[in-house]
C-alpha positions as CSV (number, residue, x, y, z in Angstrom):
1,M,16.2,6.0,-9.0
2,G,13.1,7.4,-10.7
3,E,9.8,8.9,-9.6
4,Y,7.4,7.2,-7.2
5,Q,3.7,7.8,-6.4
6,I,1.6,6.7,-3.4
7,V,-0.9,4.0,-4.3
8,A,-2.6,3.7,-1.0
9,R,-2.4,4.3,2.8
10,F,-3.0,1.5,5.3
11,N,-3.6,1.5,9.1
12,T,-0.8,-0.9,9.8
13,V,2.5,-2.1,8.3
14,I,1.1,-5.6,8.0
15,E,-1.8,-4.5,5.8
16,A,0.6,-2.6,3.6
17,E,2.9,-5.6,3.3
18,I,0.1,-7.9,2.4
19,F,-0.7,-5.6,-0.6
20,Q,3.0,-5.3,-1.4
21,L,3.1,-9.1,-1.8
22,I,0.2,-8.9,-4.2
23,L,2.0,-6.3,-6.3
24,E,5.2,-8.5,-6.3
25,T,3.2,-11.3,-7.9
26,E,2.4,-8.9,-10.7
27,Q,6.1,-7.9,-11.1
28,I,5.5,-4.4,-9.6
29,H,8.2,-3.1,-7.2
30,S,6.8,-1.2,-4.3
31,V,8.1,0.5,-1.2
32,V,6.3,0.7,2.2
33,L,6.9,4.0,4.0
34,D,6.4,5.0,7.6
35,T,7.1,1.6,9.1
36,N,9.2,3.0,11.9
37,L,6.5,5.5,12.9
38,S,4.0,2.7,13.0
39,F,6.1,0.6,15.3
40,S,6.9,3.5,17.7
41,L,3.5,5.0,17.9
42,G,1.1,2.1,17.2
43,P,-1.5,2.3,14.4
44,T,-1.0,5.5,12.4
45,S,-4.5,6.8,12.1
46,I,-3.7,10.2,10.7
47,E,-1.3,9.6,7.8
48,G,-1.4,5.9,7.6
49,V,1.4,3.6,6.3
50,R,2.0,4.6,2.8
51,L,2.8,2.2,-0.1
52,Q,4.3,3.7,-3.3
53,V,5.3,2.4,-6.7
54,R,7.3,3.7,-9.6
55,T,5.4,6.2,-11.7
56,Q,5.4,3.9,-14.8
57,D,3.6,1.2,-12.7
58,Y,1.1,3.5,-11.0
59,K,-1.9,2.9,-13.2
60,K,-1.5,-0.8,-13.1
61,A,-1.0,-0.8,-9.3
62,I,-4.2,1.3,-8.8
63,E,-6.2,-1.1,-11.0
64,I,-4.8,-4.0,-8.9
65,Y,-5.6,-2.2,-5.7
66,E,-9.2,-1.3,-6.7
67,N,-9.8,-4.9,-7.9
68,W,-8.4,-6.3,-4.7
69,L,-10.6,-4.0,-2.6
70,D,-13.7,-5.0,-4.7
71,N,-13.0,-8.7,-4.3
72,S,-11.6,-8.7,-0.8
73,S,-13.4,-10.8,1.7
74,N,-11.4,-9.7,4.6
75,D,-12.3,-6.9,7.0
76,L,-9.2,-4.8,7.0
77,D,-9.9,-1.1,7.2
78,Y,-8.1,0.6,4.3
79,Q,-7.6,4.3,3.6
80,E,-7.9,5.6,0.0
81,N,-5.0,7.7,-1.2
């Protein structure tokens, strides 16, 4: 299956899935972790909902994430990895 690295942590599954869609447009496969925990306990303020990508895509995913945060006009509260 290959190695994966965490790109970012989000407060909700929805936030993580929005960024996952952005990565998909760049042909980067990603996996959202901790979705069940978020649904059972509400917003996961300690660990956050994690999004990971394959190690070979990590640098590009980080660049996309940082660019997205710099240009984002929304008010979602993100947690840096």
